[in-house]
C-alpha positions as CSV (number, residue, x, y, z in Angstrom):
1,M,91.3,105.3,103.2
2,N,88.3,103.7,105.4
3,E,87.4,100.3,105.8
4,N,84.5,100.3,102.7
5,S,86.9,101.9,100.7
6,R,87.5,100.2,97.4
7,I,91.2,99.6,97.0
8,Y,93.0,97.7,93.8
9,V,96.3,96.0,95.2
10,A,98.0,95.2,91.4
11,G,100.1,92.1,91.9
12,H,98.5,90.8,94.7
13,R,100.3,87.5,94.5
14,G,103.8,88.7,94.8
15,L,105.9,89.3,97.7
16,V,104.8,92.8,98.2
17,G,101.4,92.7,96.8
18,S,100.5,89.7,99.2
19,A,101.9,91.4,102.7
20,I,100.1,94.8,101.5
21,V,97.1,92.5,101.2
22,R,97.5,90.9,104.9
23,N,98.3,94.4,106.3
24,L,95.0,95.9,104.7
25,Q,93.1,93.2,106.1
26,S,94.8,92.9,109.5
27,K,93.2,96.5,109.7
28,G,89.8,96.0,108.7
29,Y,89.7,96.6,105.2
30,Q,87.2,94.8,103.5
31,N,86.8,96.2,99.8
32,L,90.1,94.7,98.3
33,I,89.8,94.4,94.6
34,T,92.2,92.1,92.9
35,R,93.2,90.4,89.6
36,S,95.3,87.2,88.6
37,H,97.6,87.8,85.4
38,S,95.1,85.2,83.6
39,E,92.3,87.6,84.5
40,L,93.9,91.2,83.7
41,D,97.3,91.4,81.4
42,L,98.5,94.6,82.7
43,L,100.8,95.0,79.7
44,K,97.3,95.6,77.7
45,Q,96.5,99.1,78.0
46,A,93.1,98.9,76.7
47,D,92.0,95.9,79.5
48,V,93.6,98.1,81.9
49,D,91.6,101.0,81.1
50,N,88.1,98.7,81.1
51,F,89.2,97.2,84.1
52,F,89.5,100.7,85.8
53,K,86.2,101.6,84.0
54,Q,84.4,98.9,85.4
55,E,85.8,98.4,89.1
56,K,86.2,102.1,89.7
57,P,88.8,101.7,92.7
58,E,89.3,105.0,94.6
59,Y,92.9,103.8,95.8
60,V,95.6,101.6,94.1
61,F,98.6,100.0,95.2
62,L,100.8,99.6,92.3
63,A,103.1,96.6,93.4
64,A,102.9,94.4,90.3
65,A,106.3,94.0,88.3
66,H,109.0,91.6,86.6
67,V,111.3,91.4,88.5
68,G,114.1,88.8,89.3
69,G,118.1,88.7,90.1
70,I,121.4,89.5,88.7
71,G,121.1,86.6,86.5
72,A,117.5,87.1,85.1
73,N,118.4,90.9,84.6
74,S,121.5,90.7,82.8
75,T,119.5,87.7,80.1
76,Y,116.4,89.2,79.5
77,P,116.7,93.3,79.9
78,A,114.2,93.6,76.9
79,D,111.7,91.8,79.0
80,F,112.7,94.2,82.4
81,I,112.3,97.4,80.6
82,Y,109.4,97.0,78.3
83,Q,107.3,94.6,80.9
84,N,107.9,96.9,84.1
85,M,107.2,100.4,82.3
86,M,104.2,99.0,80.5
87,I,102.8,98.2,83.8
88,G,103.4,101.2,85.6
89,F,102.8,103.6,82.9
90,N,99.0,101.9,82.2
91,I,98.1,101.6,85.8
92,V,99.1,105.1,86.5
93,E,96.9,106.5,83.5
94,A,94.3,104.8,83.9
95,S,94.3,105.8,87.8
96,R,94.5,109.3,86.4
97,K,91.9,108.8,84.1
98,Y,89.3,107.3,86.3
99,D,89.7,109.8,89.5
100,V,91.7,107.5,91.3
101,K,92.0,109.5,95.0
102,K,95.4,108.4,95.4
103,L,98.3,105.9,93.9
104,M,101.2,104.1,95.9
105,N,103.9,102.9,93.2
106,L,106.2,100.9,94.7
107,G,109.8,101.4,93.1
108,S,112.9,100.0,94.1
109,T,116.6,101.6,95.4
110,C,118.3,100.0,92.0
111,I,117.1,103.5,90.3
112,Y,120.0,105.0,92.1
113,P,123.6,105.8,90.7
114,K,126.0,102.6,91.0
115,M,128.5,104.6,93.3
116,A,125.9,106.8,94.8
117,P,126.6,108.8,98.1
118,Q,126.3,106.0,101.1
119,P,123.7,106.0,102.4
120,I,121.7,107.1,99.6
121,Q,119.4,110.2,99.8
122,E,116.4,110.3,97.5
123,E,118.1,113.6,95.8
124,S,121.2,111.2,94.5
125,L,118.4,110.2,91.9
126,L,119.7,110.8,88.1
127,T,123.2,112.1,89.4
128,G,125.4,109.3,87.8
129,P,125.5,106.0,85.9
130,L,123.3,103.1,86.8
131,E,124.5,99.8,87.7
132,P,124.9,98.1,84.5
133,T,123.6,94.3,85.7
134,N,120.0,95.6,86.4
135,D,120.2,99.4,84.7
136,A,116.9,98.3,82.5
137,Y,114.8,97.4,85.5
138,A,116.4,100.8,86.7
139,L,115.2,103.0,84.0
140,A,111.4,101.0,83.7
141,K,111.1,101.8,87.3
142,I,112.7,105.7,87.4
143,S,110.1,106.4,84.6
144,V,107.1,105.2,86.4
145,I,108.0,107.7,89.2
146,K,108.9,110.5,86.7
147,L,105.4,110.3,85.1
148,C,103.5,110.2,88.8
149,T,105.6,113.2,89.7
150,A,104.6,114.5,86.3
151,Y,101.0,113.9,86.6
152,N,101.0,115.4,90.2
153,K,102.3,118.6,88.7
154,Q,100.1,118.7,85.6
155,Y,96.1,116.6,86.7
156,N,96.9,117.6,90.4
157,T,96.6,114.0,91.5
158,D,97.9,112.4,94.6
159,F,100.5,109.4,93.4
160,L,103.2,108.8,95.9
161,S,106.1,106.4,95.3
162,V,108.3,104.5,97.3
163,M,111.9,103.2,96.8
164,P,112.1,99.9,99.3
165,T,115.6,98.7,99.7
166,N,116.3,94.7,98.8
167,L,113.1,92.8,100.4
168,Y,112.2,89.3,101.4
169,G,109.5,87.6,103.4
170,I,106.4,85.3,102.9
171,G,105.7,84.1,99.5
172,D,109.3,85.2,97.8
173,N,110.6,83.4,94.3
174,Y,113.0,80.7,95.6
175,E,114.3,80.1,92.1
176,L,117.8,79.8,91.6
177,F,118.0,81.6,88.3
178,G,115.1,84.3,88.8
179,S,115.0,85.2,92.3
180,H,117.0,87.9,94.5
181,V,120.2,86.9,96.9
182,L,118.4,86.3,99.9
183,P,115.9,83.5,99.0
184,A,118.5,82.1,96.7
185,L,120.8,81.5,99.3
186,I,118.1,80.1,101.5
187,R,117.2,77.6,98.5
188,K,121.1,76.5,98.2
189,F,121.7,75.9,102.0
190,H,118.8,73.9,102.4
191,E,119.4,71.6,99.3
192,A,122.6,71.2,100.2
193,K,121.9,69.9,103.9
194,V,118.5,67.8,102.2
195,S,121.9,66.4,99.8
196,G,124.4,66.2,102.5
197,K,126.6,68.4,99.9
198,N,129.7,70.0,102.2
199,E,130.0,72.9,99.8
200,V,127.9,75.6,98.5
201,E,129.4,77.9,95.7
202,L,127.9,81.9,95.3
203,W,128.6,84.1,93.1
204,G,131.5,86.8,93.3
205,D,133.6,87.2,96.6
206,G,131.0,88.2,99.1
207,S,132.1,91.8,100.0
208,P,129.4,93.9,98.5
209,L,127.3,95.8,101.1
210,R,123.4,95.1,101.2
211,E,120.4,96.0,103.1
212,F,117.3,94.4,104.0
213,L,113.6,94.7,104.7
214,F,111.0,92.0,105.8
215,S,108.5,92.4,103.2
216,D,105.3,92.8,105.8
217,D,107.6,96.1,107.2
218,L,107.1,97.2,103.9
219,A,103.4,96.9,103.7
220,E,103.3,98.7,107.0
221,A,105.2,101.5,105.9
222,V,103.0,102.1,102.5
223,V,99.9,101.7,104.3
224,F,101.0,104.3,106.7
225,L,102.0,106.5,103.9
226,M,98.5,105.8,101.9
227,E,96.6,106.8,105.1
228,N,98.8,109.8,106.7
229,C,100.5,111.3,103.7
230,K,100.1,112.7,100.3
231,A,102.4,113.2,97.4
232,S,103.2,116.7,98.3
233,D,104.8,115.3,101.5
234,L,107.6,113.3,99.8
235,R,108.3,115.7,97.4
236,T,112.2,116.2,96.7
237,P,114.0,117.8,93.9
238,T,114.4,115.0,92.2
239,G,110.2,113.6,92.4
240,D,107.7,112.5,94.8
241,F,108.7,109.9,96.5
242,V,110.6,108.3,99.6
243,N,113.0,105.6,100.4
244,V,112.0,102.2,102.6
245,G,114.6,100.3,104.6
246,S,116.0,98.8,107.7
247,G,118.4,101.4,108.0
248,K,120.8,98.3,108.6
249,E,123.8,96.6,106.3
250,L,126.1,93.5,106.3
251,T,128.1,92.0,103.8
252,I,126.9,89.8,101.3
253,K,129.1,87.0,103.2
254,E,127.4,88.0,106.5
255,L,124.4,87.1,105.0
256,A,125.4,83.8,103.4
257,E,126.8,82.8,107.0
258,T,123.9,84.1,108.7
259,I,121.3,82.0,106.2
260,K,123.6,78.8,106.5
261,D,123.5,79.0,110.6
262,I,119.7,79.1,110.3
263,V,119.4,76.4,108.3
264,Y,121.3,73.9,109.8
265,E,120.0,74.8,113.4
266,D,118.7,71.5,113.9
267,S,121.7,69.7,112.1
268,P,124.9,70.9,114.0
269,D,127.1,68.4,113.1
270,Q,126.7,68.7,109.5
271,V,129.5,71.0,107.9
272,C,129.3,73.0,105.3
273,K,131.6,75.4,103.7
274,I,130.8,78.1,101.4
275,S,133.5,78.7,98.4
276,W,132.9,81.7,96.2
277,D,133.4,82.3,92.3
278,K,134.9,85.6,91.8
279,S,134.5,85.4,87.9
280,K,131.2,86.3,88.8
281,P,129.9,89.7,88.9
282,N,129.4,91.4,92.6
283,G,126.9,94.0,91.5
284,T,126.7,97.4,92.9
285,P,129.5,97.7,96.1
286,R,127.5,99.1,98.2
287,K,123.7,99.7,98.8
288,L,122.3,101.5,101.9
289,C,119.3,103.8,101.8
290,D,118.7,107.0,103.9
291,I,115.4,106.4,105.3
292,T,115.7,109.5,108.0
293,R,112.9,111.6,105.9
294,L,110.4,108.5,106.6
295,L,111.3,108.1,109.9
296,K,110.5,111.9,110.5
297,L,107.4,111.1,109.1
298,G,106.6,108.6,111.9
299,W,107.5,105.3,110.3
300,T,109.8,102.6,111.9
301,P,111.0,99.2,110.7
302,K,110.3,96.4,113.4
303,T,111.4,93.1,112.1
304,D,115.0,91.8,113.0
305,L,117.0,90.4,110.0
306,K,117.2,87.0,111.8
307,D,113.9,86.9,112.7
308,G,112.4,87.7,109.4
309,I,115.2,84.8,107.7
310,R,113.7,82.2,110.4
311,I,110.2,83.0,109.3
312,S,111.1,83.0,105.4
313,Y,112.7,80.1,106.4
314,E,109.8,78.4,107.4
315,D,107.8,79.6,104.4
316,F,110.5,78.3,102.0
317,L,109.9,74.9,103.7
318,K,105.8,74.7,103.4
319,A,106.7,76.3,99.6
320,S,108.8,73.4,98.9
321,T,106.5,70.9,99.5
322,R,104.4,72.1,96.5
323,M,107.5,72.4,93.9
């Protein structure tokens, strides 16, 4: 890519897409193409086809997705599998049809089996049953990875995929029902602090281990890969993709305590106890991705978790004034 390349960022308003836009702009890329959902419905193949025909993007970041936490995934599995599969298939096919030079497909480490050996290597894909609480979303993401890999093989395209670990950062979704665990915890503790509640109830028992990556670190990784690598550089027996993560993990209980401490930093006299609703699901017991291959390609994560949470909490406070 060069500063005048026509670059389409699908999902530019989301957590990942907005981070990619910030990163590209900071590096001097001037010809970014974006469309909101009201301007372009990615579920409609004909609309996506016409958009690519008219705009002729040279590079594509596929960051658009229908996302949510355990509750949303369990309640609306049909929405998660249909919408994510259609978004991915429509953009990948249009990219092939209109000769996009390189595409970056953003997936998720939820594609891996629930009981995959830890840390999870790329070769673990499709070696066992998925986590039932988000298998619909995972199947859609797996399908798009496989589509990119198949196109590379059949059409000699250069379509890369990355599997990010759990993400958080600027522009996150803080809805209690639809969000992921880290932003949901930020909101829960903030609301408890403001209301003076002395207890916050959380799902499960706090034992699952999770890895978290700041969204701007992910953006740095995917732009780095687009600038320096080909799909063939990411090739594994299971597809043309690579894990992206921090390489560090902690329990949900430790995460909750960390977020509570940061939210209450300016209110040291306030007491807030955490209780656990063990009737609710924990999800996958452990999910740490092996980032050895990405490190060998020359990228490393930069943002410490506590620093990232502080930035995210500041972002939440700004966002909460608009809620």
